[in-house]
Structure formats: structure tokens, C-alpha cells
C-alpha positions, 0 to 999 in steps of 0.5 A: 768848289771849282766853277767847273764843278758847279757847272757840272752839278747844275747841268745835271740838275743837282743844284740851282745855278742862281745859287752860285753868285753874289748879291743879285747876280748868279746863274750859268753866265756867272758860273761860266765867267768864273770858269774862264777866270779859273782857266786864267788862274790855272795858266798863272794869270790872276784875275780880279773877281770884277775883271771881265774879258774875252769869252766871258758872257754878260749877265743878260747872255742866254746860256743853255745848260749845254753851253757852248762847245768850249764851255762843255770842253772846260766844264767836262773835265777840269774839275781835276785840272791837274789831270788836264794841264796841257789841254787847259794850256791850249784852251787858254791860247784859243781866241777869246780865252787868253788875256790881251792886255785889256779887261773890263772892270765891272765895278767901275764900268771902264776898260783898263789896261793890264800888264801880264808877266810872261 
């Protein structure tokens, strides 16, 4: 299931967002972080599951079921990313969504420099 599909399902009350995660981590923050990773992948930037950057929320972030305007935009349509390719390309270029060359490695608890092929 794409993260945007999980987001939509949980926002509708169709499932518990805490079921989407790993170990003891889950919820809307986890789903929204994976939506942003999916956005990177759709723009040909492969992220590791433990790499965090930019607009990804932290585990203690308060995320309402409505989410931010950007997450509503991303979660509202890209369950069918092939139909929203240009919109997703533009969103990836928005502040906080593109990779700037540094990620936070959540496993090692360090910031790391990454190389993004153009």
C-alpha cells in the first residue's frame, strides 16, 4: 500500500494509523514521513527507510487527521501517482521537500551528506 493510500484510509477512519509502522513506531507522523519518501522516489531519489530530511515530521509531532496543506495535497491524489506526475514534480521542488544533500540517519542518530545524481 502506498503511504498516500494509508493516509487516506486512516483519515477516513477506515484503519488505525498506529497499525502503520514498525516496532513501537507508527501513526500519522510515520505515514506522512513515508509519503515524503514516496515523493522522493517518484522523483527518482531513493531514500533509505531510516533517512529523514526536510518536511518529515518527528515522532513527537502533532499531526491532525487533516494534516498540513501540503500533506493534504499529496495525500489527496497521489494514490495514483501516474496521473499526478507534474504536480508531484512541482511539489518535490517546494521548500522542505527536495533533498538538499544532507539527511538525518535515524538509526545512527547522525546527520550524513548524500550525493544526489542529476
